[in-house]
N, C-alpha and C positions, 0 to 999 in steps of 0.2 A: 473481541477475539477470544476464542476458546483455547485454553492451554491444558493439555493432558498432564495431571500431576505425576510426580516421580513415583508415587505409590502404584500407578497404573502399569508400570513396567519393571520396577525394581523392588526387591525386598531387603536390600542392604541399607544399613545406616551409615551415613558419612562418618569418617574417622575423626572428624573435628569440624570446627566452624571458624572461618576467617571472615570478619565483617568488613563493611565498607567504611573504614576509618580514615581514608585519605581523600574523601570527596568523590565526585562522579564526573565523568567526561563523555566518552564516546560509546556508541554501539559498534562492536567489532565483529565482522563477518568472517567465518571460516568455511572451508569445505571439509568433509570427513575424509576424502581422498581414498582411503581404504574401503570402508563400506560405501557402496555405490548405489545409484538409482536402480541398477539392475538387481543388486542384492536385495534392495527394499522390495522390489516386485516379487522376488522369489521367497524371501523369508519373513517379510513384514518388518515394520519399524521397531516394535518392542524388542524383537530378537536382536536387531542390530544394536540397539541401545545397551542391552545387557552385555553384548560382546565388547562394546567400547568401554563400558564401565569396568569390566574385568581387566581389560588391557591397561586402562589408566590407573586403576587401583593396585592390581596385583603384579603388573609388570613394570609400571612407571612409578609406583609409590605415591600416587595421588591420594588425597583425602576422599575424593569422590570422582565421578566422571568430570573431565576437565571443563566442559562447556556449561554455561548457565542455562542455555536452551538449545534445542535442536529442531530444525524444520525439515519436513520431508517433501517429496515430490507431489504429494496430494494436498499440500498447503496446511498440513496439520503441524501444530507447534507442541513440543514436548518439553517438560521441565527437566533440567539436569540439576545443576546446583541451585537454580532458582534465583529469586530476586534478592534474597537476604544473605547469601554466601558468596563472597567474592570468587572470581574465576581462577583458572589455572591454565588457560588455553594459549595465551599469547607467548608464554615463555620469557616474558619481560616483566620484572617485578613491578615497576611503576604502572604499567598498563593493567596487569592483573589486579592491582589494588584499586583501580579507579574506573576501568572500562568493563562493560557487560558484554558477554560474548554469546553469539548464536551461530551454530554450525549447520550448514545445509548438507543433506545427504546427497553428495555429488562427488564424482571422481573425474580425473582428467579425461577430456574427450566427450563428457556428457554436458547437456545443456539444461539449465534450470527451467522448470515448467512455469507457465503463467501463474498457476496456483501458488507455487513456491515464492515467486516474486511478490505476489499480492500479500502473502502472509508476512514476508519480510517488511513490506511497507507498513502493515498493521502493527507488527511488533515494534518497529522503529518509533511509530507514533506513541504507543503505550510506554515504551522505555523513556522517551523524551518527557512525557508527563510525569514520570517517576524520578526525573532528575538527570538522566543521561542525555542531555540536550545540546551537546556541542557538535553533533553531526555523526556521520558514519565513517568507519575506517575498515580497511581490509587487513588481514593478518600480515600481508607483505609490507604494509606501512611501518611495521615494527621490526620485522626480521626479513632477511633476504630469502624469501620462500615464494613458491608459485601460488600458495594459498591466498585467496579463495578461488583462484582461477580467473580467466579473463572476463567472463560474463558477469560474475558476481562482483568482481572488482569494479567493473564499469558501472554497475548499479550503485556502488557506494559513492561514486562521483556525480551521480545525477542529482540535480537540485529538485526539490519538490515543486510541483506545479501549483502556483498560488492562484486563488480566485482573482479575476480581473476586477479592480475596484469600479464601483458605479460612478460614472462621470456626473457632474452637477447638472448638465443639460438633460440627463435622463431622469433625474429625481422627481419632477412633477408628474411624469407619466407613470413612474413606478408607484408613487403615492396614490394616483388615480386608480391604478389596478388593484392596489391593496384595498382601497375603499369600496371598489366594485365587487370584491370577494372572488376575483377570477382565479386566484391561485389554488383554490379548493377544487377547481374544475379542470384547469389546464396543468398537466403534470409533465415532467421531463424524466421518463424512466431511465434514460441513459446517463443523466447527470452531466450533460455536455454544455448546457446553456445556463448562464446566470439568470436569476429572477428578473433583473432589470432589463436584460436583453429580451426575455420573453414578453415583458410588458410592452416594450417598444414594438415588437413583432405583432402582438395582438392589437395594438392601437392602429398599426398600418393596415390591419385587416378590417378595421372598423368595429372591433368587438368590445371596445371600451366606451362606446357611445352610450348615453343613458337609456336610449330606446332599444339598445341591442338586447336580444333575448338570452342573457347570460345563463339563466337556469336551464336552458334547453340546448345549448351549443356544446357538443362534445368534441373530442380530439379529431375524430374522423371528419366532422364538419369543418373544423378549423383548417385541416389540411386541404379539403376541397376548396375552401375560400382562398387559401393561399395560392392554389393553382390558377384561379381565375384572375387574381390581381397582379401577381408577379411570380417569377420562378423562385423556387426555394433557394437556389444558390445565390441569386441577386439579393434577396432580402437578407439572408444570413451573412453573406460576405460584407454587406454594408454594416450590419449590426456589429460584426466582429472587427470593424475598422480595418478592412483589407489593406494590405501594404506590407505588413511584416510577416515573417514566417510563422510566428505564433498565432497571429490573427487568422492567417489562411488555414492553419491546422484547426483552429476553433470553428471556422466556417465549414470545413470538411466534416468535422464531427457533428455539427448541427445538421448538415445536409443528410448524414447517415441517420440521425435521430428521426428526422421527418419521414425518411423512407420507411423506417420501422413503424412509425405511427400510421402510415397508410395501410399497413398490413393488419392493424388492430381491428 
């Protein structure tokens, strides 16, 4: 994840530094409310950041812009106070001392873009690796406010989608596929199918047999073979252990993946 440094938009020096001396807990999400997505489109993110910094420092008496980071509708992440200076956005001393904040350039009535949500996911992962690993919160979890709005608050309550563990019955086929070297030839551009699922799928197509021409079978050929032996939906629904909502969603994603492969 690329983060634009504070020097790319501000020439002001913070009036002081307050460090993380009380431990680390959550990633807290805000919306800017005043500066909006429409303002970003008109004026650009750096200009909005300068305006927020002026308001926070010169009108509110802050040591710097209140937020540790800001994310815009293009999915670009911008450094505010950064990783090393505790925030001032929550307005609750305990939270400001322990929780890192990121504000989305969003106003009431506006919807976060897919790029913004993807950037928030990436930021959350990086922040977790840096110690803020107790989950996500919205500003309204700490104070009776509308911030960060219904869409971003719903995002804070979403659980990450974890990879489905490989069942023991699939391990021999997976190891067979690794030994055959097929994972260098059969790829999953959309990232919707686990490696062990792909191994089972290829075995059912007969592509893991010792006599199979692995060096000469590409994705388009694999899809054609799939069409002759079974429908894509039947194969992938079985692999995804059809029956639960999550399994069906995985089967649908895999079905979409194979449709894309046919266009390659």
